[in-house]
MARNUDREN-318933 format. One record per residue: y, z, x negated of N, C-alpha, C in turn. Coordinates in nm, 3 decimals, padded with zeros to 5 digits, always signed. Example, Ala and Ser with C-alpha at 12.3 -4.5 7.8 and 13.67 -1.06 7.14 Angstrom:
! MARNUDREN-318933
n_yy|n_zz|n_xx|ca_yy|ca_zz|ca_xx|c_yy|c_zz|c_xx
-00.569|+00.780|-01.319|-00.450|+00.780|-01.230|-00.330|+00.780|-01.320
-00.225|+00.708|-01.285|-00.106|+00.714|-01.367|+00.003|+00.787|-01.290
! end
This chain:
! MARNUDREN-318933
n_yy|n_zz|n_xx|ca_yy|ca_zz|ca_xx|c_yy|c_zz|c_xx
+02.904|+04.608|-05.881|+03.006|+04.700|-05.996|+03.089|+04.644|-06.072
+03.224|+04.636|-06.107|+03.284|+04.581|-06.189|+03.217|+04.627|-06.361
+03.252|+04.561|-06.414|+03.178|+04.556|-06.543|+03.271|+04.673|-06.613
+03.251|+04.784|-06.657|+03.311|+04.902|-06.779|+03.400|+04.842|-06.852
+03.389|+04.725|-06.947|+03.459|+04.716|-07.068|+03.567|+04.610|-06.979
+03.547|+04.551|-06.898|+03.666|+04.442|-06.812|+03.771|+04.549|-06.778
+03.739|+04.687|-06.697|+03.852|+04.762|-06.637|+03.867|+04.839|-06.737
+03.847|+04.878|-06.844|+03.885|+04.958|-06.930|+03.985|+04.814|-07.018
+03.953|+04.718|-07.047|+04.014|+04.646|-07.098|+04.176|+04.607|-07.024
+04.173|+04.621|-06.892|+04.294|+04.627|-06.808|+04.360|+04.756|-06.803
+04.319|+04.851|-06.819|+04.327|+05.016|-06.783|+04.381|+05.069|-06.906
+04.308|+05.049|-07.030|+04.337|+05.124|-07.137|+04.465|+05.070|-07.194
+04.515|+04.928|-07.202|+04.655|+04.891|-07.236|+04.745|+04.907|-07.132
+04.723|+04.923|-07.005|+04.832|+04.983|-06.930|+04.855|+05.123|-06.926
+04.781|+05.210|-06.945|+04.813|+05.307|-06.954|+04.886|+05.358|-07.089
+04.851|+05.288|-07.234|+04.952|+05.311|-07.352|+05.060|+05.283|-07.328
+05.100|+05.120|-07.256|+05.252|+05.089|-07.248|+05.299|+05.225|-07.143
+05.271|+05.201|-07.014|+05.297|+05.312|-06.971|+05.313|+05.434|-06.991
+05.283|+05.507|-07.068|+05.291|+05.625|-07.100|+05.407|+05.635|-07.255
+05.371|+05.497|-07.317|+05.496|+05.497|-07.411|+05.618|+05.500|-07.369
+05.624|+05.376|-07.244|+05.737|+05.339|-07.211|+05.818|+05.495|-07.165
+05.694|+05.569|-07.077|+05.773|+05.724|-07.012|+05.833|+05.807|-07.110
+05.754|+05.823|-07.216|+05.816|+05.923|-07.348|+05.935|+05.878|-07.399
+05.938|+05.735|-07.422|+06.060|+05.668|-07.445|+06.207|+05.696|-07.361
+06.147|+05.689|-07.240|+06.254|+05.704|-07.148|+06.234|+05.832|-07.057
+06.199|+05.947|-07.105|+06.154|+06.059|-07.036|+06.306|+06.108|-06.936
+06.392|+06.078|-07.020|+06.519|+06.108|-06.938|+06.502|+06.071|-06.774
+06.464|+05.949|-06.749|+06.473|+05.870|-06.626|+06.419|+05.961|-06.494
+06.355|+06.067|-06.539|+06.297|+06.114|-06.456|+06.373|+06.271|-06.418
+06.454|+06.339|-06.522|+06.531|+06.414|-06.457|+06.656|+06.342|-06.337
+06.686|+06.236|-06.380|+06.804|+06.171|-06.271|+06.727|+06.066|-06.137
+06.568|+06.089|-06.140|+06.525|+05.999|-06.050|+06.584|+06.096|-05.884
+06.506|+06.050|-05.790|+06.515|+06.052|-05.648|+06.420|+06.039|-05.624
+06.387|+06.152|-05.497|+06.276|+06.170|-05.416|+06.198|+06.049|-05.372
+06.278|+05.977|-05.369|+06.237|+05.846|-05.296|+06.162|+05.784|-05.404
+06.244|+05.797|-05.495|+06.178|+05.684|-05.659|+06.031|+05.752|-05.666
+06.033|+05.879|-05.661|+05.893|+05.972|-05.728|+05.806|+05.949|-05.572
+05.853|+05.932|-05.444|+05.715|+05.893|-05.339|+05.678|+05.746|-05.378
+05.765|+05.652|-05.406|+05.732|+05.530|-05.431|+05.626|+05.520|-05.549
+05.673|+05.602|-05.653|+05.591|+05.580|-05.756|+05.459|+05.637|-05.732
+05.437|+05.744|-05.651|+05.338|+05.839|-05.614|+05.234|+05.719|-05.505
+05.362|+05.665|-05.456|+05.230|+05.547|-05.365|+05.166|+05.453|-05.393
+05.216|+05.432|-05.510|+05.173|+05.307|-05.636|+05.088|+05.358|-05.704
+05.052|+05.476|-05.738|+04.954|+05.555|-05.840|+04.860|+05.589|-05.711
+04.862|+05.599|-05.614|+04.775|+05.621|-05.512|+04.678|+05.493|-05.497
+04.746|+05.394|-05.461|+04.700|+05.250|-05.473|+04.580|+05.221|-05.574
+04.683|+05.255|-05.673|+04.596|+05.203|-05.814|+04.466|+05.271|-05.819
+04.494|+05.421|-05.795|+04.385|+05.516|-05.834|+04.293|+05.474|-05.738
+04.282|+05.449|-05.596|+04.206|+05.402|-05.524|+04.113|+05.315|-05.563
+04.205|+05.199|-05.584|+04.133|+05.052|-05.656|+04.043|+05.081|-05.772
+04.098|+05.152|-05.850|+03.974|+05.210|-05.957|+03.839|+05.275|-05.907
+03.871|+05.366|-05.846|+03.787|+05.452|-05.776|+03.644|+05.338|-05.703
+03.702|+05.255|-05.588|+03.670|+05.164|-05.535|+03.559|+05.043|-05.605
+03.635|+05.063|-05.715|+03.536|+04.939|-05.796|+03.472|+05.003|-05.903
+03.486|+05.103|-05.935|+03.401|+05.176|-06.074|+03.375|+05.361|-06.005
+03.302|+05.381|-05.928|+03.280|+05.500|-05.938|+03.150|+05.581|-06.000
+03.141|+05.552|-06.119|+03.019|+05.559|-06.209|+03.036|+05.688|-06.230
+02.983|+05.764|-06.218|+02.916|+05.898|-06.249|+02.769|+05.886|-06.342
+02.858|+05.905|-06.467|+02.714|+05.858|-06.579|+02.779|+05.947|-06.721
+02.655|+05.961|-06.802|+02.728|+05.989|-06.928|+02.777|+05.888|-07.010
+02.855|+05.928|-07.093|+02.941|+05.815|-07.187|+03.079|+05.784|-07.146
+03.141|+05.694|-07.207|+03.295|+05.660|-07.196|+03.314|+05.603|-07.069
+03.214|+05.563|-07.010|+03.259|+05.479|-06.880|+03.342|+05.601|-06.788
+03.291|+05.695|-06.754|+03.327|+05.765|-06.710|+03.458|+05.823|-06.700
+03.535|+05.813|-06.776|+03.643|+05.847|-06.829|+03.765|+05.721|-06.729
+03.703|+05.633|-06.679|+03.720|+05.496|-06.589|+03.765|+05.590|-06.464
+03.658|+05.624|-06.404|+03.631|+05.716|-06.286|+03.728|+05.814|-06.288
+03.718|+05.887|-06.395|+03.816|+06.004|-06.363|+03.968|+05.995|-06.390
+03.968|+05.880|-06.464|+04.114|+05.807|-06.464|+04.179|+05.769|-06.317
+04.059|+05.700|-06.247|+04.096|+05.652|-06.098|+04.130|+05.793|-06.011
+04.049|+05.866|-06.044|+04.051|+06.007|-05.955|+04.189|+06.063|-05.972
+04.236|+06.097|-06.089|+04.390|+06.137|-06.147|+04.463|+06.101|-06.099
+04.480|+05.968|-06.114|+04.603|+05.875|-06.056|+04.605|+05.887|-05.920
+04.482|+05.876|-05.829|+04.463|+05.885|-05.700|+04.519|+06.024|-05.646
+04.487|+06.111|-05.716|+04.553|+06.262|-05.676|+04.679|+06.269|-05.744
+04.717|+06.245|-05.814|+04.868|+06.284|-05.866|+04.950|+06.170|-05.804
+04.919|+06.102|-05.760|+04.990|+05.983|-05.658|+04.981|+06.054|-05.528
+04.915|+06.152|-05.447|+04.918|+06.197|-05.334|+04.985|+06.304|-05.388
+05.004|+06.384|-05.463|+05.093|+06.500|-05.487|+05.235|+06.441|-05.511
+05.264|+06.330|-05.555|+05.388|+06.280|-05.553|+05.443|+06.244|-05.410
+05.373|+06.190|-05.340|+05.395|+06.129|-05.210|+05.420|+06.266|-05.133
+05.362|+06.390|-05.121|+05.374|+06.503|-05.081|+05.445|+06.603|-05.094
+05.493|+06.602|-05.233|+05.587|+06.692|-05.311|+05.680|+06.629|-05.358
+05.737|+06.521|-05.375|+05.811|+06.486|-05.481|+05.927|+06.531|-05.537
+05.953|+06.648|-05.449|+06.060|+06.767|-05.507|+05.998|+06.829|-05.622
+05.857|+06.887|-05.592|+05.830|+06.942|-05.721|+05.785|+06.869|-05.845
+05.778|+06.758|-05.824|+05.753|+06.676|-05.960|+05.890|+06.625|-05.975
+05.996|+06.649|-05.908|+06.131|+06.624|-05.992|+06.165|+06.805|-06.047
+06.129|+06.873|-06.033|+06.135|+07.021|-06.070|+06.051|+07.037|-06.205
+05.940|+06.949|-06.203|+05.850|+06.986|-06.345|+05.897|+06.863|-06.413
+05.952|+06.795|-06.363|+06.037|+06.692|-06.448|+06.144|+06.737|-06.581
+06.174|+06.813|-06.546|+06.292|+06.910|-06.606|+06.234|+06.982|-06.710
+06.091|+06.995|-06.701|+06.007|+07.095|-06.858|+05.936|+06.923|-06.927
+06.055|+06.878|-07.014|+06.017|+06.788|-07.085|+05.923|+06.803|-07.193
+05.904|+06.887|-07.248|+05.787|+06.925|-07.333|+05.643|+06.908|-07.304
+05.654|+06.989|-07.179|+05.501|+06.965|-07.093|+05.493|+06.847|-07.061
+05.567|+06.764|-07.017|+05.563|+06.628|-06.967|+05.511|+06.526|-07.095
+05.569|+06.577|-07.205|+05.553|+06.508|-07.308|+05.390|+06.505|-07.364
+05.348|+06.611|-07.369|+05.221|+06.651|-07.364|+05.110|+06.601|-07.295
+05.153|+06.598|-07.196|+05.077|+06.520|-07.062|+05.051|+06.384|-07.117
+05.176|+06.303|-07.130|+05.141|+06.142|-07.146|+05.115|+06.118|-07.288
+05.102|+06.221|-07.380|+05.001|+06.193|-07.523|+04.911|+06.226|-07.486
+04.837|+06.274|-07.421|+04.716|+06.318|-07.385|+04.663|+06.196|-07.298
+04.742|+06.132|-07.228|+04.676|+06.019|-07.136|+04.685|+05.904|-07.244
+04.780|+05.892|-07.316|+04.794|+05.770|-07.417|+04.661|+05.790|-07.500
+04.645|+05.898|-07.516|+04.490|+05.921|-07.611|+04.377|+05.849|-07.563
+04.409|+05.893|-07.421|+04.250|+05.853|-07.327|+04.292|+05.673|-07.322
+04.404|+05.621|-07.308|+04.442|+05.482|-07.321|+04.393|+05.397|-07.445
+04.421|+05.479|-07.545|+04.347|+05.402|-07.712|+04.246|+05.421|-07.656
+04.154|+05.511|-07.653|+03.998|+05.538|-07.655|+03.971|+05.425|-07.555
+04.002|+05.397|-07.460|+03.939|+05.306|-07.357|+03.965|+05.169|-07.400
+04.099|+05.136|-07.436|+04.116|+04.974|-07.515|+04.021|+04.965|-07.626
+03.997|+05.085|-07.707|+03.896|+05.070|-07.831|+03.762|+05.043|-07.742
+03.727|+05.070|-07.678|+03.588|+05.028|-07.612|+03.588|+04.945|-07.545
+03.680|+04.910|-07.529|+03.643|+04.788|-07.431|+03.680|+04.644|-07.512
+03.753|+04.660|-07.622|+03.774|+04.549|-07.708|+03.698|+04.536|-07.839
+03.595|+04.646|-07.891|+03.542|+04.656|-08.001|+03.394|+04.584|-07.927
+03.362|+04.557|-08.064|+03.224|+04.446|-08.078|+03.080|+04.537|-07.995
! end
């Protein structure tokens, strides 16, 4: 099984960068198409599944955040693949989206901290 710090060192900064760019460009979701949401969902599904396959660790401590992130992204990907119109409708509520991305950013910052601390 892959080392938790190695995966967190990749996943943490990726979550921070993605959530920061989505927050800055939140308007792109309102003008997105169902096909774009579907493609995003397919990529999230594959990424989440890869995380779960490499790190399905259900133990106490911060490494469980990696496993939970994998499951979250896989399920979010499935939701976006099967219900892209609902995702587009939800994107109209930018305050809810902003709160969600900020929570994800905090998880990414915490993972990054855990990965790169001594």
